[in-house]
C-alpha positions in Angstrom: 245.6 97.4 104.2 242.7 99.0 104.7 238.9 99.5 104.4 237.8 102.1 102.3 237.5 105.6 104.6 233.8 106.8 102.3 232.8 103.3 103.1 232.7 103.3 106.9 229.1 103.4 108.2 226.7 103.0 111.3 226.5 99.4 110.5 230.3 99.4 111.4 229.8 100.9 115.0 231.7 98.9 117.3 234.1 97.0 114.8 237.7 97.3 114.6 238.7 98.9 110.8 242.2 99.5 109.7 242.1 102.7 107.1 244.2 104.0 105.0 244.9 108.1 103.2 245.6 111.8 103.0 245.0 113.7 105.8 242.5 116.4 104.5 242.2 118.5 107.9 243.9 118.3 111.5 242.4 119.9 113.9 244.0 120.0 117.5 241.5 120.5 120.4 244.1 120.8 123.0 243.4 117.1 124.1 241.6 115.7 121.4 243.2 116.1 117.7 240.8 115.3 114.8 242.0 114.2 111.1 239.4 114.1 108.3 241.3 111.3 106.4 240.4 111.1 102.7 241.0 109.1 99.6 238.8 108.8 96.6 236.0 107.3 98.3 235.2 110.3 100.7 236.5 111.1 104.2 236.1 109.7 107.5 236.5 111.6 110.9 239.6 110.2 112.7 239.7 110.7 116.7 242.9 111.0 118.5 242.5 110.8 122.6 245.9 110.9 125.0 244.2 108.5 127.3 244.0 105.9 124.7 247.2 105.9 123.8 250.1 108.7 124.4 252.5 107.7 122.0 250.0 108.0 119.3 248.7 111.3 120.5 252.5 112.7 120.4 253.3 111.1 116.9 249.7 113.2 115.9 251.3 116.6 116.3 253.9 116.0 113.8 251.3 115.0 111.2 250.1 118.2 108.7 248.0 117.9 105.6 248.5 115.4 102.8 250.5 113.1 105.2 249.7 109.6 104.1 248.6 107.5 107.0 247.7 103.9 108.2 245.0 104.2 111.1 243.8 101.2 113.2 240.7 102.1 115.7 237.0 100.8 116.6 234.2 103.1 114.8 231.6 104.7 116.9 228.7 106.9 116.6 229.3 110.6 116.5 228.5 112.5 120.1 225.2 113.9 119.4 225.2 117.3 118.0 228.5 116.7 116.5 227.0 114.5 113.3 228.2 115.9 109.7 225.5 115.9 107.1 226.9 117.1 104.4 229.3 113.7 104.4 228.4 109.9 104.0 230.4 109.1 106.9 229.3 111.7 109.0 227.3 109.7 112.1 230.6 107.9 112.9 234.0 108.6 114.0 237.0 106.4 114.1 238.6 106.5 117.5 242.1 105.7 116.8 244.0 102.7 118.3 247.3 102.7 116.7 248.6 105.2 113.5 251.4 104.7 111.5 252.6 107.3 109.4 253.2 106.0 105.8 254.6 109.2 104.0 255.1 112.6 104.9 254.6 115.8 102.8 256.4 119.0 102.5 254.9 122.4 102.0 251.9 122.9 99.5 252.5 124.9 96.7 248.3 125.3 96.5 245.8 123.7 98.9 243.6 120.7 97.9 240.4 121.6 97.4 237.8 121.9 95.3 237.2 126.2 95.2 240.2 127.6 94.5 241.8 130.2 92.5 245.2 129.0 92.1 246.3 129.4 88.6 246.0 126.7 86.0 249.4 126.7 84.9 250.5 125.6 88.2 248.3 123.2 89.2 248.8 121.0 85.9 252.6 121.4 87.0 251.8 119.9 89.9 248.7 117.6 88.7 249.5 115.1 91.1 248.0 117.3 94.2 245.6 118.8 91.5 243.8 115.4 90.9 243.5 114.5 94.3 241.0 117.4 94.5 237.4 115.9 94.7 235.9 117.7 92.1 238.4 116.6 89.6 238.6 113.0 91.0 234.8 113.0 90.8 235.1 114.0 87.1 237.9 111.5 86.3 235.1 108.6 88.1 232.7 109.9 86.0 234.8 109.3 83.0 235.0 105.7 83.7 231.2 105.7 84.2 230.5 106.9 81.0 233.4 104.8 78.5 231.6 101.5 80.8 228.3 102.6 79.6 229.1 102.7 76.4 230.7 99.5 76.2 227.9 97.7 77.8 225.8 98.9 75.1 227.9 98.5 72.1 228.4 95.1 73.5 224.9 94.3 74.1 224.2 95.6 70.4 227.0 92.8 68.3 230.0 95.6 68.2 233.2 94.5 68.2 236.0 96.3 70.1 238.8 96.6 67.4 242.0 98.7 67.6 243.3 100.7 64.6 247.1 101.8 63.9 248.6 104.6 66.0 251.7 104.9 63.1 249.6 105.5 60.1 249.9 107.4 57.0 249.9 111.2 56.9 246.7 112.4 54.8 246.4 115.9 55.6 243.2 116.7 54.2 241.8 118.4 57.8 244.0 120.1 60.6 247.7 119.6 60.4 249.0 116.6 61.1 251.3 115.4 64.2 254.3 113.9 62.1 256.7 110.6 63.4 260.0 110.1 61.8 260.8 106.7 60.6 264.6 105.8 61.8 264.5 102.6 59.6 263.0 104.4 56.8 265.4 107.6 56.5 263.5 110.7 55.7 260.2 109.1 55.7 257.5 109.7 58.3 254.6 108.1 60.2 251.5 110.7 61.1 249.4 110.3 64.5 245.5 109.8 63.4 243.2 112.6 63.2 240.8 109.5 63.1 240.3 106.2 62.7 238.6 106.8 59.5 240.3 105.1 56.5 240.6 101.8 58.8 237.4 102.0 60.1 236.0 101.9 56.7 238.3 99.1 55.8 237.0 97.0 58.4 233.6 97.1 56.8 234.9 95.9 53.8 236.5 92.9 55.3 233.2 92.0 56.7 233.0 92.5 60.6 229.9 94.8 60.3 229.6 96.6 63.5 232.9 98.0 65.0 234.0 100.3 67.8 236.8 101.9 69.7 237.7 104.0 72.3 240.5 105.8 70.6 242.9 108.4 70.9 243.1 110.7 68.0 245.9 113.6 67.3 245.3 117.3 66.0 248.0 119.9 65.4 245.9 122.9 66.0 245.2 125.8 67.7 243.6 125.3 70.9 240.8 126.1 73.1 238.5 124.8 76.0 236.6 122.3 74.4 239.9 121.2 72.5 243.3 119.3 73.2 246.2 118.2 70.8 245.3 114.8 71.5 241.7 113.8 72.7 239.6 110.8 72.4 236.9 109.8 70.4 234.1 107.2 70.4 234.2 105.4 67.3 231.6 103.3 65.4 230.7 102.3 62.6 228.1 99.9 61.1 227.6 97.6 57.4 224.6 97.3 55.8 223.1 100.9 57.3 221.3 104.0 56.1 221.6 107.1 58.6 218.3 106.6 60.3 220.1 103.2 61.5 223.2 104.6 62.9 221.2 108.0 64.4 218.5 106.2 66.2 221.7 103.6 67.7 223.8 106.9 68.9 220.4 108.4 70.6 219.5 105.6 72.1 223.4 104.9 73.6 223.5 108.3 74.7 220.2 108.1 76.6 221.6 104.9 78.2 224.9 107.2 79.1 222.9 109.7 81.2 220.7 107.1 82.6 224.0 105.3 83.8 225.9 108.4 84.9 223.5 111.4 86.0 220.3 108.9 86.7 218.4 111.6 83.7 216.2 109.6 81.5 215.4 111.1 78.3 212.1 109.5 76.9 211.3 111.6 73.7 213.2 111.7 70.6 215.6 114.4 69.9 214.8 117.4 68.5 215.9 117.3 64.5 216.6 120.3 62.5 217.6 120.8 58.7 221.3 122.5 58.6 219.4 125.3 56.7 216.8 126.2 59.4 219.0 125.7 62.2 221.6 128.8 60.1 218.9 130.5 59.7 217.0 130.3 63.1 220.6 130.3 65.0 223.6 131.3 63.1 225.2 128.3 64.1 225.3 124.3 63.1 225.6 123.5 67.1 222.7 125.9 68.8 222.4 125.7 72.5 218.4 125.4 72.6 218.2 125.9 76.2 217.1 129.3 75.4 215.1 130.9 72.7 216.2 134.3 71.3 216.2 133.4 67.6 217.9 135.2 64.5 215.8 137.3 62.2 216.2 137.7 58.6 215.1 141.4 57.9 216.7 141.9 54.3 212.9 142.3 52.6 212.1 144.8 55.4 215.4 146.6 55.2 215.0 147.4 51.6 212.2 149.9 52.5 214.5 151.9 54.1 217.2 154.4 52.7 220.4 153.1 55.6 223.0 152.7 53.5 224.4 149.7 55.6 221.5 147.6 54.9 221.8 148.1 51.3 224.8 147.8 50.2 225.0 144.2 51.8 222.1 142.8 50.3 223.3 144.7 46.9 226.3 142.5 47.6 223.8 139.5 48.3 224.5 139.2 51.8 221.7 139.5 55.1 220.5 141.8 57.2 219.6 139.6 60.4 218.3 140.6 63.8 217.7 139.9 67.3 215.6 140.9 70.4 218.0 141.6 73.7 214.6 141.3 75.7 214.7 143.9 78.5 217.7 145.3 77.4 216.6 149.0 76.3 218.3 150.6 79.2 222.0 149.8 77.9 224.2 152.2 78.1 226.7 153.5 74.9 229.6 151.9 76.4 227.6 148.6 77.0 226.3 149.1 73.6 229.8 149.2 72.4 230.7 145.9 74.2 228.3 143.9 72.3 229.4 145.4 69.2 233.2 144.2 69.9 231.6 140.8 70.3 230.8 140.8 66.8 233.8 142.5 65.7 235.4 139.1 67.0 233.8 137.3 63.7 234.4 140.1 61.0 231.6 142.1 61.6 231.9 145.8 60.4 229.6 147.4 63.4 226.0 146.7 65.1 223.0 148.7 64.4 220.5 149.0 67.3 217.1 150.3 68.1 215.7 150.5 71.7 212.2 150.0 72.1 211.2 153.5 74.1 208.1 155.3 73.8 208.6 154.5 70.3 211.8 153.9 68.6 215.3 155.5 69.5 218.1 154.9 67.3 220.5 156.8 65.4 219.4 154.7 62.3 215.6 155.6 62.8 215.5 158.4 60.9 216.3 156.0 58.0 213.3 153.8 58.2 209.3 154.8 57.6 207.6 154.8 60.6 205.4 151.3 59.2 209.0 149.6 58.4 210.0 149.9 61.7 206.9 149.1 63.2 206.9 145.7 60.9 210.7 145.0 61.9 209.4 145.2 65.4 206.6 142.7 64.9 208.6 140.1 63.3 211.5 140.5 66.1 208.1 140.2 68.9 209.4 143.2 70.3 208.1 144.4 73.4 208.3 148.0 75.4 212.1 148.2 76.7 213.8 145.7 74.5 216.5 146.4 72.4 216.8 145.2 68.9 220.2 144.3 67.4 221.0 144.0 63.5 224.3 142.9 61.8 224.4 143.2 57.8 227.4 141.7 55.8 227.7 138.5 53.8 225.7 135.7 55.2 228.5 133.8 56.7 229.7 136.5 59.0 226.5 137.1 60.1 225.3 134.5 61.2 228.8 134.1 62.7 228.8 137.1 64.5 224.9 136.9 65.7 225.2 133.2 67.1 228.3 134.8 69.1 225.7 137.4 70.0 223.0 134.9 71.0 225.1 132.8 73.3 225.8 136.0 75.2 222.6 137.7 75.4 221.8 134.1 76.7 224.6 134.6 80.0 223.4 138.4 80.6 219.5 137.8 80.7 220.2 134.4 82.6 218.7 132.2 79.8 220.7 129.5 80.6 219.4 126.7 82.6 222.8 124.9 84.0 220.6 121.6 85.0 219.1 121.2 81.4 219.9 119.8 78.6 219.0 119.5 75.2 220.0 117.7 72.1 219.7 118.0 68.6 220.4 116.8 65.2 221.2 118.7 62.6 221.1 116.6 59.3 221.0 117.6 55.6 224.5 119.3 55.7 225.6 120.7 52.3 228.0 118.2 50.7 230.3 120.6 49.6 231.8 124.4 51.3 233.2 127.0 49.1 236.7 128.4 50.2 236.8 131.9 49.3 240.9 132.1 50.0 241.6 129.0 48.0 238.9 129.0 45.4 237.9 126.1 45.7 235.4 123.8 47.2 236.1 121.4 50.9 234.1 118.5 51.8 231.7 120.4 55.0 232.9 117.0 56.8 235.2 114.8 54.9 235.9 113.4 51.3 234.4 110.1 52.3 230.9 111.2 53.0 228.3 110.3 50.4 226.1 113.0 48.8 222.1 112.4 49.0 220.8 109.5 46.7 218.9 112.3 44.5 222.0 114.3 43.8 224.9 111.6 42.9 223.7 111.3 39.3 223.8 114.9 39.0 227.3 114.5 40.4 228.7 111.4 38.3 227.1 113.6 35.1 229.2 116.9 35.3 233.0 117.4 33.3 234.9 119.3 35.5 237.2 120.4 33.4 234.8 122.5 31.3 234.7 126.0 31.6 231.3 126.6 31.1 231.2 125.1 34.4 233.3 127.5 36.6 230.5 129.8 36.6 227.4 127.5 37.7 229.7 125.6 40.2 228.7 127.6 43.3 225.1 127.4 43.0 224.9 124.1 41.9 226.6 122.6 44.6 225.2 124.4 47.4 222.5 122.5 46.6 223.9 119.2 46.3 223.0 117.4 50.3 225.2 115.1 52.1 224.3 112.1 54.1 225.7 113.6 57.5 224.4 114.0 60.6 225.5 116.1 63.7 224.7 115.6 67.1 224.6 118.9 69.6 224.3 119.2 73.0 223.8 121.9 74.8 225.9 124.4 72.3 228.2 121.4 71.4 228.7 119.6 68.3 229.3 116.0 70.9 229.4 113.8 67.5 229.4 113.9 63.6 229.1 111.2 61.7 227.7 110.4 58.1 226.9 107.5 55.4 230.5 106.5 53.8 230.7 106.5 49.9 231.1 102.5 48.7 231.4 102.9 45.0 234.8 103.6 43.5 233.2 105.4 40.8 231.2 108.4 42.9 234.5 108.4 45.0 237.4 109.2 42.5 234.2 112.1 41.4 234.7 113.5 44.8 238.2 113.7 44.7 237.5 114.9 41.7 235.3 117.6 42.7 237.8 118.8 45.2 240.9 119.5 43.1 242.4 116.4 44.5 243.8 115.1 41.4 244.2 110.6 40.7 248.0 110.9 41.2 247.2 112.5 44.6 244.1 110.7 45.7 246.0 107.2 45.0 249.4 108.6 47.0 247.2 109.5 50.0 244.2 107.0 50.0 245.2 104.2 47.2 244.8 102.0 50.1 241.2 102.8 50.6 240.3 103.1 46.6 241.6 99.5 45.8 239.6 98.1 48.5 236.4 99.8 47.1 236.7 97.7 44.2 236.9 94.3 45.9 232.8 94.6 47.0 232.4 97.4 49.8 228.8 97.7 51.8 227.3 100.3 52.1 228.4 101.6 55.7 228.4 104.3 58.2 229.0 105.4 61.4 229.0 108.4 63.8 232.7 109.3 66.5 231.2 111.2 69.7 233.9 113.1 71.3 234.2 112.0 74.9 236.1 114.6 76.6 233.4 117.4 75.4 230.4 114.8 76.2 231.9 114.3 79.4 232.9 117.7 80.3 229.0 118.8 79.9 228.3 115.3 81.9 230.5 116.8 84.7 229.4 120.4 84.2 232.9 121.4 83.9 234.4 124.6 82.3 236.6 123.1 80.1 237.7 119.7 79.1 241.0 119.5 80.7 239.5 119.5 83.8 237.9 115.8 83.0 241.2 114.9 81.5 243.8 113.4 83.7 247.2 115.0 82.0 246.1 117.3 79.6 247.9 120.1 77.5 247.9 123.8 78.0 246.1 126.2 75.1 250.0 125.9 74.0 250.1 122.5 73.4 252.5 122.1 76.5 252.4 119.9 79.7 253.4 121.6 82.5 254.1 117.9 84.6 256.5 116.3 82.4 257.7 119.0 80.2 256.7 118.1 76.9 257.8 118.6 74.3 261.4 118.7 75.0 264.2 119.2 72.8 266.3 116.3 72.8 269.9 115.0 71.9 271.6 115.3 68.6 272.6 111.7 69.0 268.6 110.6 68.9 268.1 113.3 65.7 271.0 111.5 63.4 269.7 108.3 64.0 266.4 109.8 62.5 268.5 111.3 59.8 267.1 114.8 60.9 268.6 118.1 60.9 267.5 121.1 63.0 267.2 124.8 61.1 265.3 126.3 64.1 266.4 130.3 65.2 267.9 130.2 68.1 
């Protein structure tokens, strides 16, 4: 029916073209009528002159924004001085000889333009209109180019794209599962997969050796800007590898994606830090390295003070850390209170501060010897006009709150360059983390992550039923490292993976450590445990969060801007009104009776 609107060029001058698309804008200049016609390739200007075709000119007065038109006309060079260098077709226009209205459009609920302050709910309710906005179309096309690049790279490296089940077994070890009732097996449920973890390991035990999948995953959890109830992973797994093999391959894959999609080249190896160093310096295992502002431990110096808040935290085994807010010594009390609220979000009881202004200005300065204040200032590289901020509490609270504060200061001080990309590999994670609420260990990544080789014998030798071990568990196992690795970009974890456990005795011990009984393990993971007894190769892999990666590539603020049909933060689709109620017949077929308060 047509030539793409955005592909009309000076080389087409003098030719007759048929184009079709949506009316982006209509301008009536009395005699001449100008229409910007848009499709996904771009915009071209068409000109309707009453002297060429009076009937078409009369029809043009009926046209409104977002009407769908088909136009026949001749391509000509725009008159001198009317060119538009902002668009690819800006040197030419199409003089209309024939026009057909293919579809009309009723009044719009919002304008189809990139800069909009209309509510997100309204735009998602009319997502078919929102998707016409050039910025959203650009994002979706960029997503296509990203997955195309992934497939090209992995195919060239011998990977097979293999699908895994969407209806599978519920094994709730992380987030809450989405459950699907089985009509043919009353009282039984499938679960939608949180990841293909067990099946990709089974594929390695089946001898496929290199697997990948661009796969939908589902987690019933509270949402935020970078989360959705259904999300997409680039999932890959390899046999006979160690972590360096996986990390090298994924690093090269990411470099290819950026070259293909943004034309940026990364020739240097991505930076690497251990989990311990990352937490010490940034308070987070996904730091934004586009700016400095590192945290500094001042606990050893705080011991020389008489400030009870700091001393109490240290006595309880906690930390005292500080950060230098460069040049913010002029902050008012209200502005300092605002920063305090930032850290309270993560459990901090307060925020201590010292202004470097002709000495040291602070309510807590009187508790510190002058030499100690100078030593603290030196450790934080303080200069005249700086604001030093401190949190004292349990280690997790200190790190979480100051990491949040660091990101906020990065924005306030304009330290973040939006056109810069900083990758980081975080390695040497602890195998386990202690859950204070439940009084037990949890796998930091998942229970199939292999411990470091040097720690395996230590794990196997322990008898976890021995009551004497209860007092040494935490100190012992914080030292046990995992063969795990995360890839971080600009403060977002865009991927994580590990070398997996491939021996049943080690997997059994891991479940024992996590307080998962043999019966529970067999009930949840029996098919994997049995497969481990039939010759399992060493294997490992990684999953990249495709939505999050594309969000960063596109410079978008939310992954909802790079997903065609996303859900809201309440996991609702305003377009289709999902989730919705179903009629009683459907429930009876599933042997389900609702007990929901009206």
